[in-house]
N, CA, C and O of each residue as an XYZ file, in Angstrom:
544
protein
N      11.919   -191.420    -90.725
C      11.580   -190.775    -91.790
C      12.145   -189.267    -91.763
O      11.921   -188.522    -90.808
N      12.776   -188.939    -92.709
C      13.269   -187.324    -92.505
C      12.002   -186.783    -93.394
O      11.161   -186.377    -92.592
N      11.672   -186.667    -94.356
C      10.318   -186.132    -95.054
C       9.282   -186.927    -95.029
O       9.236   -188.142    -95.223
N       8.118   -185.879    -94.678
C       6.854   -186.529    -94.136
C       6.079   -186.177    -95.531
O       6.511   -185.415    -96.396
N       4.900   -186.858    -95.566
C       3.916   -186.608    -96.812
C       2.859   -187.675    -96.410
O       2.793   -188.402    -95.419
N       2.035   -187.534    -97.520
C       0.694   -188.472    -97.506
C       0.150   -188.654    -98.864
O       0.643   -188.209    -99.901
N      -1.128   -189.495    -98.720
C      -2.097   -189.824    -99.638
C      -3.274   -189.585    -98.987
O      -3.803   -190.412    -98.244
N      -3.758   -188.395    -99.249
C      -5.037   -187.769    -98.653
C      -6.350   -188.862    -99.220
O      -6.476   -189.302   -100.363
N      -7.190   -189.103    -98.098
C      -8.364   -189.938    -98.386
C      -9.204   -189.218    -99.746
O      -9.908   -189.901   -100.490
N      -9.017   -187.853    -99.916
C      -9.832   -187.159   -100.889
C      -9.544   -187.626   -102.309
O     -10.406   -187.478   -103.176
N      -8.129   -188.297   -102.637
C      -7.670   -188.725   -103.848
C      -7.805   -190.263   -103.899
O      -8.009   -190.922   -102.879
N      -7.690   -190.782   -105.071
C      -7.209   -192.062   -105.153
C      -6.137   -192.682   -104.413
O      -5.425   -191.884   -103.803
N      -5.874   -193.780   -104.324
C      -4.669   -194.417   -103.758
C      -3.515   -194.348   -104.942
O      -3.978   -194.532   -106.068
N      -2.179   -194.127   -104.881
C      -1.280   -194.082   -105.748
C      -1.260   -195.322   -106.688
O      -1.331   -196.484   -106.289
N      -1.165   -194.965   -107.873
C      -0.741   -196.112   -108.573
C       0.764   -196.440   -108.705
O       1.376   -195.848   -109.594
N       1.327   -197.180   -108.040
C       2.641   -197.225   -107.739
C       3.374   -196.961   -106.457
O       2.741   -196.939   -105.401
N       4.795   -196.742   -106.486
C       5.390   -196.457   -105.453
C       5.897   -194.972   -105.313
O       7.034   -194.636   -105.644
N       4.884   -194.050   -104.755
C       5.121   -192.656   -104.390
C       3.729   -192.392   -103.288
O       2.837   -193.103   -102.825
N       4.126   -190.974   -103.188
C       3.057   -190.167   -102.490
C       2.503   -189.169   -103.186
O       3.079   -188.733   -104.183
N       1.225   -188.628   -102.734
C       0.771   -187.500   -103.420
C       1.408   -186.300   -103.367
O       1.564   -185.521   -104.308
N       1.891   -186.127   -101.874
C       2.768   -184.956   -101.489
C       3.882   -185.594   -100.801
O       4.026   -186.790   -100.549
N       4.862   -184.337   -100.464
C       5.802   -184.429    -99.565
C       6.085   -183.117    -98.611
O       6.062   -182.017    -99.165
N       6.334   -183.184    -97.284
C       6.435   -181.771    -96.909
C       8.171   -181.871    -96.387
O       8.748   -182.821    -95.858
N       8.682   -180.562    -96.753
C       9.978   -180.544    -96.388
C      10.211   -179.829    -94.982
O       9.476   -178.910    -94.622
N      11.309   -180.313    -94.178
C      11.140   -179.873    -92.722
C      11.554   -178.219    -93.004
O      12.033   -177.819    -94.065
N      11.292   -177.458    -91.946
C      12.139   -176.191    -92.177
C      13.856   -176.048    -91.735
O      14.530   -175.023    -91.831
N      14.208   -177.085    -91.346
C      15.741   -176.988    -90.949
C      16.500   -178.023    -92.458
O      17.451   -178.804    -92.449
N      15.808   -177.692    -93.334
C      16.206   -178.476    -94.591
C      16.543   -177.416    -95.652
O      16.047   -176.291    -95.607
N      17.407   -177.811    -96.613
C      17.521   -176.855    -97.984
C      17.254   -178.048    -99.149
O      17.511   -179.251    -99.195
N      16.636   -177.141   -100.020
C      16.501   -178.121   -101.285
C      17.604   -177.798   -102.311
O      18.178   -176.747   -102.595
N      17.700   -179.027   -102.758
C      18.954   -179.066   -103.552
C      18.196   -180.168   -104.721
O      17.622   -181.211   -104.409
N      18.361   -179.653   -106.078
C      17.736   -180.003   -107.289
C      18.891   -180.596   -107.822
O      19.967   -180.015   -107.960
N      18.577   -182.129   -108.212
C      19.780   -182.953   -108.587
C      19.414   -183.118   -110.347
O      18.402   -183.666   -110.782
N      20.405   -182.557   -111.106
C      19.841   -182.753   -112.550
C      19.637   -184.323   -113.133
O      20.023   -185.243   -112.412
N      19.107   -184.586   -114.271
C      18.575   -185.648   -114.625
C      20.153   -186.648   -114.890
O      21.118   -186.329   -115.584
N      19.969   -187.816   -114.123
C      21.082   -188.870   -114.186
C      20.733   -189.828   -114.960
O      19.584   -190.259   -114.865
N      21.603   -190.362   -115.865
C      21.628   -191.238   -117.038
C      22.581   -192.413   -116.543
O      23.334   -192.363   -115.571
N      22.385   -193.518   -117.444
C      23.060   -194.892   -116.568
C      24.650   -195.114   -117.436
O      25.027   -196.091   -118.083
N      25.314   -193.895   -117.175
C      26.605   -194.005   -117.173
C      27.654   -193.755   -116.133
O      27.645   -192.723   -115.462
N      28.490   -194.621   -116.005
C      29.375   -194.873   -114.868
C      30.380   -193.317   -114.853
O      30.250   -192.390   -115.653
N      31.155   -193.377   -113.950
C      32.187   -192.331   -113.746
C      32.732   -191.922   -115.039
O      32.767   -190.722   -115.316
N      33.215   -192.916   -115.961
C      34.107   -192.979   -117.205
C      33.336   -192.678   -118.325
O      33.836   -192.693   -119.450
N      31.872   -192.339   -118.076
C      31.252   -192.175   -119.200
C      30.577   -193.402   -120.162
O      30.012   -193.309   -121.251
N      30.866   -194.597   -119.313
C      30.490   -196.038   -120.195
C      29.055   -196.178   -119.924
O      28.727   -196.241   -118.739
N      28.356   -196.223   -120.617
C      26.937   -196.693   -120.475
C      26.912   -198.114   -119.887
O      27.860   -198.887   -120.026
N      25.895   -198.392   -119.287
C      25.748   -199.762   -118.629
C      25.221   -200.548   -119.629
O      24.255   -200.220   -120.317
N      25.968   -201.803   -119.745
C      25.486   -202.555   -120.978
C      24.144   -203.256   -120.504
O      24.099   -203.329   -119.276
N      23.144   -203.741   -121.088
C      22.301   -204.849   -120.811
C      20.924   -203.932   -121.081
O      20.014   -204.541   -120.519
N      20.521   -203.004   -121.563
C      19.265   -202.282   -121.735
C      18.751   -201.467   -120.430
O      19.504   -201.143   -119.512
N      17.541   -201.219   -120.472
C      16.889   -200.455   -119.448
C      16.947   -200.691   -118.168
O      17.139   -199.766   -117.379
N      16.800   -201.894   -117.785
C      17.334   -202.321   -116.594
C      18.678   -202.072   -115.822
O      18.855   -201.721   -114.656
N      19.557   -202.355   -116.805
C      20.963   -202.140   -116.403
C      21.229   -200.476   -116.199
O      22.048   -200.094   -115.362
N      20.692   -199.804   -116.788
C      20.836   -198.387   -117.083
C      20.243   -197.780   -115.593
O      20.731   -196.927   -114.852
N      18.840   -198.674   -115.454
C      18.164   -197.876   -114.167
C      19.031   -198.448   -113.244
O      19.218   -197.571   -112.400
N      19.702   -199.506   -112.925
C      20.369   -199.451   -111.871
C      21.748   -198.420   -111.801
O      22.276   -198.026   -110.761
N      22.045   -198.196   -112.774
C      23.282   -197.367   -112.757
C      22.851   -196.190   -112.247
O      23.394   -195.714   -111.250
N      21.713   -195.518   -112.937
C      21.122   -194.428   -112.412
C      20.929   -194.053   -110.952
O      21.046   -192.977   -110.365
N      20.540   -195.484   -110.479
C      20.460   -195.219   -108.828
C      21.544   -195.175   -108.284
O      21.557   -194.548   -107.225
N      22.511   -195.628   -108.628
C      24.045   -195.974   -108.162
C      24.271   -194.411   -108.233
O      24.527   -193.802   -107.194
N      24.178   -193.738   -109.472
C      24.759   -192.302   -109.405
C      24.028   -191.395   -108.487
O      24.668   -190.487   -107.957
N      22.491   -191.563   -108.182
C      21.638   -190.920   -107.617
C      22.399   -191.111   -105.915
O      22.488   -190.200   -105.092
N      22.840   -192.431   -105.740
C      23.378   -192.833   -104.283
C      24.537   -191.732   -104.020
O      24.398   -190.857   -103.165
N      25.708   -191.854   -104.840
C      26.684   -190.924   -104.953
C      26.570   -189.770   -104.606
O      27.154   -189.247   -103.656
N      25.683   -189.179   -105.464
C      25.075   -187.795   -105.265
C      24.683   -187.277   -104.016
O      25.010   -186.212   -103.492
N      23.861   -188.262   -103.564
C      23.315   -188.022   -102.166
C      24.297   -188.388   -101.005
O      23.996   -188.049    -99.860
N      25.497   -189.091   -101.260
C      26.375   -189.267   -100.516
C      27.291   -187.648   -100.369
O      27.475   -186.950    -99.373
N      27.715   -187.462   -101.758
C      28.305   -185.852   -101.745
C      27.802   -184.980   -100.858
O      28.508   -184.365   -100.059
N      26.206   -184.841   -100.966
C      25.566   -183.822    -99.883
C      25.267   -184.090    -98.495
O      24.731   -183.254    -97.767
N      25.650   -185.387    -98.076
C      25.429   -185.756    -96.691
C      24.262   -186.181    -96.474
O      23.806   -186.115    -95.332
N      23.507   -186.721    -97.537
C      21.944   -187.148    -97.557
C      21.806   -188.606    -97.833
O      22.750   -189.281    -98.244
N      20.744   -189.031    -97.625
C      20.304   -190.466    -97.809
C      19.071   -190.622    -98.854
O      18.509   -189.572    -99.164
N      18.708   -191.542    -99.289
C      17.359   -191.773    -99.931
C      16.229   -191.024    -99.118
O      15.304   -190.372    -99.604
N      16.492   -191.249    -97.790
C      15.183   -190.743    -97.021
C      15.113   -189.332    -97.175
O      14.207   -188.753    -96.575
N      15.903   -188.674    -97.870
C      15.931   -187.277    -97.724
C      15.661   -186.525    -99.112
O      15.797   -185.320    -99.323
N      15.191   -187.656   -100.135
C      14.532   -187.416   -101.591
C      12.946   -187.057   -101.217
O      12.095   -187.708   -100.610
N      12.916   -185.698   -101.859
C      11.452   -185.293   -101.659
C      10.524   -185.538   -102.966
O       9.302   -185.670   -102.899
N      11.286   -185.580   -104.175
C      10.591   -185.725   -105.470
C      11.421   -186.347   -106.147
O      12.585   -185.982   -105.983
N      11.190   -187.402   -107.064
C      11.694   -188.138   -108.255
C      10.906   -187.514   -109.641
O       9.790   -186.995   -109.659
N      11.685   -187.693   -110.611
C      11.122   -187.299   -111.924
C      11.981   -188.248   -112.775
O      13.210   -188.208   -112.828
N      11.012   -189.294   -113.576
C      11.749   -189.979   -114.360
C      11.398   -190.011   -115.838
O      10.171   -190.016   -115.937
N      11.789   -190.026   -116.618
C      11.845   -190.367   -117.825
C      12.386   -191.463   -118.605
O      13.606   -191.629   -118.604
N      11.512   -192.349   -119.375
C      12.074   -193.494   -119.691
C      11.513   -193.499   -121.364
O      10.388   -193.319   -121.832
N      12.893   -193.803   -122.033
C      12.645   -194.228   -123.444
C      11.931   -195.117   -123.957
O      12.125   -196.208   -123.423
N      11.050   -195.131   -124.912
C      10.330   -196.536   -125.533
C       9.455   -197.265   -124.524
O       9.801   -197.563   -123.381
N       8.180   -197.537   -125.137
C       7.145   -198.225   -124.249
C       7.783   -199.302   -123.511
O       7.790   -199.200   -122.284
N       8.238   -200.165   -123.973
C       8.796   -201.552   -123.653
C       9.772   -201.687   -122.814
O      10.173   -202.771   -122.390
N      10.425   -200.075   -122.385
C      11.210   -199.955   -121.397
C      11.001   -199.825   -120.042
O      11.825   -200.002   -119.144
N       9.664   -199.455   -119.939
C       9.247   -198.864   -118.720
C       8.926   -200.145   -117.454
O       8.997   -200.116   -116.226
N       8.606   -201.062   -118.296
C       8.471   -202.567   -117.064
C       9.819   -202.858   -116.715
O       9.919   -203.235   -115.547
N      10.982   -202.802   -117.402
C      12.254   -202.903   -116.900
C      12.569   -201.923   -115.812
O      12.982   -202.399   -114.754
N      12.456   -200.819   -115.900
C      12.887   -199.456   -115.356
C      11.903   -199.597   -113.841
O      12.439   -199.301   -112.772
N      10.589   -200.025   -113.877
C       9.733   -200.556   -112.518
C      10.363   -201.551   -111.751
O      10.630   -201.418   -110.557
N      10.628   -202.650   -112.498
C      11.270   -203.644   -112.011
C      12.776   -203.375   -111.007
O      12.983   -203.851   -109.891
N      13.550   -202.611   -111.682
C      14.522   -202.475   -111.061
C      14.531   -201.232   -109.569
O      15.215   -201.141   -108.549
N      13.300   -200.383   -110.201
C      13.001   -199.543   -109.014
C      12.353   -200.176   -107.745
O      12.669   -199.902   -106.587
N      11.438   -201.028   -108.124
C      10.744   -201.838   -106.969
C      12.108   -202.617   -106.185
O      12.085   -202.699   -104.957
N      13.095   -203.089   -106.839
C      14.084   -203.487   -105.911
C      14.775   -202.508   -105.192
O      14.883   -202.649   -103.974
N      15.340   -201.373   -105.848
C      16.066   -200.277   -105.000
C      14.960   -199.735   -103.905
O      15.253   -199.435   -102.748
N      13.585   -199.659   -104.496
C      12.954   -198.810   -103.194
C      12.789   -199.734   -101.827
O      12.597   -199.308   -100.688
N      12.914   -201.118   -102.251
C      12.808   -201.984   -101.126
C      13.758   -201.802   -100.454
O      13.546   -201.992    -99.256
N      15.073   -201.409   -100.802
C      16.280   -201.160   -100.066
C      16.027   -199.795    -99.363
O      16.033   -199.628    -98.144
N      15.831   -198.959   -100.194
C      15.725   -197.544    -99.690
C      14.560   -196.963    -98.984
O      14.524   -195.816    -98.537
N      13.575   -197.873    -98.916
C      12.226   -197.337    -98.454
C      11.696   -198.653    -97.710
O      10.521   -198.846    -98.022
N      12.111   -199.465    -96.967
C      11.578   -200.714    -96.456
C      10.270   -200.393    -95.667
O       9.392   -201.243    -95.520
N      10.201   -199.423    -95.285
C       8.605   -198.965    -94.557
C       7.856   -198.287    -95.574
O       7.037   -197.429    -95.245
N       8.040   -198.567    -96.711
C       7.290   -197.753    -97.627
C       6.873   -196.476    -97.610
O       5.764   -196.075    -97.964
N       7.715   -195.879    -97.220
C       7.649   -194.495    -97.194
C       8.442   -193.534    -98.628
O       9.509   -192.928    -98.720
N       7.452   -193.753    -99.462
C       8.194   -193.379   -100.803
C       8.060   -191.801   -100.881
O       7.187   -191.183   -100.271
N       9.035   -191.202   -101.712
C       8.711   -189.724   -101.930
C       7.898   -189.474   -103.113
O       7.642   -190.507   -103.732
N       7.361   -188.273   -103.666
C       6.543   -187.873   -104.502
C       7.351   -188.236   -106.026
O       8.473   -187.776   -106.237
N       6.686   -189.054   -106.978
C       7.362   -189.474   -108.213
C       6.400   -189.302   -109.267
O       5.235   -189.701   -109.256
N       7.118   -188.537   -110.375
C       6.369   -188.539   -111.586
C       7.090   -189.498   -112.645
O       8.285   -189.747   -112.486
N       6.456   -189.982   -113.609
C       7.416   -190.716   -114.337
C       6.555   -190.565   -115.915
O       5.341   -190.361   -115.944
N       7.111   -190.655   -116.749
C       6.689   -190.622   -118.169
C       7.646   -191.549   -119.391
O       8.840   -191.759   -119.178
N       7.135   -191.928   -120.343
C       7.571   -192.628   -121.525
C       7.641   -191.592   -122.566
O       6.608   -190.985   -122.851
N       9.028   -191.255   -123.318
C       9.184   -190.440   -124.127
C       9.521   -191.389   -125.290
O       9.733   -192.577   -125.049
N       9.577   -190.901   -126.557
C       9.978   -191.376   -127.790
C      11.701   -191.690   -127.690
O      12.341   -192.658   -128.100
N      12.121   -190.516   -127.008
C      13.843   -190.956   -127.108
C      14.414   -189.670   -125.817
O      13.776   -188.658   -125.526
N      15.517   -190.014   -125.326
C      16.349   -188.889   -124.567
C      17.132   -188.241   -125.318
O      16.994   -188.337   -126.537
N      18.147   -187.421   -124.755
C      19.144   -186.723   -125.684
C      19.939   -187.433   -126.331
O      20.510   -186.953   -127.311
N      20.182   -188.878   -125.890
C      21.053   -189.566   -126.992
C      20.182   -191.194   -127.206
O      19.741   -191.857   -126.267
N      20.105   -191.540   -128.546
C      19.528   -192.590   -128.929
C      19.791   -193.991   -127.784
O      18.931   -194.735   -127.312
N      20.916   -194.005   -127.619
C      21.321   -195.007   -126.599
C      20.906   -194.985   -125.156
O      20.947   -196.016   -124.484
N      20.405   -193.543   -124.538
C      20.179   -193.538   -123.164
C      18.530   -194.047   -123.318
O      17.765   -193.745   -124.234
N      18.242   -194.909   -122.131
C      16.924   -195.421   -122.072
C      16.050   -194.965   -120.773
O      14.853   -195.186   -120.588
N      16.893   -194.321   -119.982
C      16.073   -193.935   -118.778
C      16.869   -192.653   -118.306
O      18.084   -192.615   -118.500
N      16.241   -191.645   -117.717
C      16.881   -190.229   -116.950
C      16.024   -190.139   -115.599
O      14.872   -190.564   -115.519
N      16.702   -189.555   -114.582
C      15.852   -189.701   -113.220
C      16.777   -188.539   -112.589
O      17.971   -188.467   -112.295
N      15.553   -187.564   -112.509
C      16.229   -186.292   -111.742
C      15.714   -186.545   -110.462
O      14.956   -187.506   -110.327
N      16.141   -185.496   -109.030
C      15.568   -185.732   -107.867
C      15.718   -184.342   -107.211
O      16.702   -183.627   -107.402
N      14.623   -183.993   -106.389
C      14.800   -183.120   -105.475
C      15.050   -183.558   -103.802
O      14.443   -184.425   -103.174
N      15.857   -182.894   -103.447
C      16.282   -183.359   -102.002
C      16.409   -182.417   -100.734
O      17.059   -181.374   -100.795
N      15.873   -182.757    -99.783
C      15.786   -181.957    -98.542
C      16.976   -182.444    -97.737
O      16.972   -183.440    -97.014
N      18.138   -181.507    -97.979
C      19.387   -181.955    -96.992
C      19.247   -180.931    -95.656
O      18.936   -179.741    -95.705
N      19.558   -181.710    -94.468
C      19.743   -181.113    -93.342
C      20.812   -179.868    -93.715
O      21.711   -179.868    -94.556
N      20.403   -178.837    -92.813
C      21.019   -177.469    -92.953
C      22.550   -177.787    -91.537
O      23.360   -176.894    -91.292
């Protein structure tokens, strides 16, 4: 595990796949990834609703991590916005699948998520940004 953190006994256990806090090692630099949406390199939106867009967003995040020489273990914080209440369950299902690969030991990063009426364009259903602790 690259980034450490925890869930103190003073707080309720997290509701979902996240930690209450993460700690960045001194020999890392923080990189802030802008919100990623479900478009591929050509700008084509993944067909099939929120689940398909979420899968594309996680692929986009993996590409950015590769570019930085980082892995999902270097993610300190995720922030997710899902458009429309019904879409959150689709997002969560894909996140659970991806997190099973990314964090098989359950060492999740901090993560906040909320449901909004809509994103920057009506066809966008999910957006995820990240903070990554990249080794120097």
